[in-house]
N, C-alpha and C positions, 0 to 999 in steps of 0.2 A: 034542664029541659033541652031537647034537641029539635032541629028542624031539617027537613029534607032539602038538599040543594043539588043542582045539576052542574056538571063540569063540561066545558066546551074547549075544544082544541084552539090554541091561539094562532095556529097556522091556517087551518082550513075552516074554522068555526063550526065543525060538526059536533053535536052534543053526544058524547060517547058514554059518559059515566054519571051515576047518581050516588050520592053519599049523604051522611048526616053530619051536622056540625052543631056546636053549642050555640045557644041564642045569646049568651053573654059576650061572645066574640063578634065584633062589628066589622072587622076587616075581611076582605074577600079571600077565599081559600085558593091556594095555588099549589099544584103538585105536578110532578113530571110523570106522565103516564104514556102508554102505548096507544097510538092512534091507528085504527084500521085503515082509514082513508089515506093518510100520509105514509103508512107502513114504516113508521119510526117512532121513537120516544120524543114527545114534545111537551111543552108546558100546557097544562089544562087549568083554566080559571073558572071560578064560580060565575054563573050567569045570573041575571036579575030574574 
């Protein structure tokens, strides 16, 4: 089973991406993605 999560930029805190993740995984998702506001690749973390 999966649930929808939102990813926010760790630099400017803008919420740019949404994705799905498994409900069995309880740690926060972290990926390096492109932020349109910062205009560079930054770490994006799952928000609450």
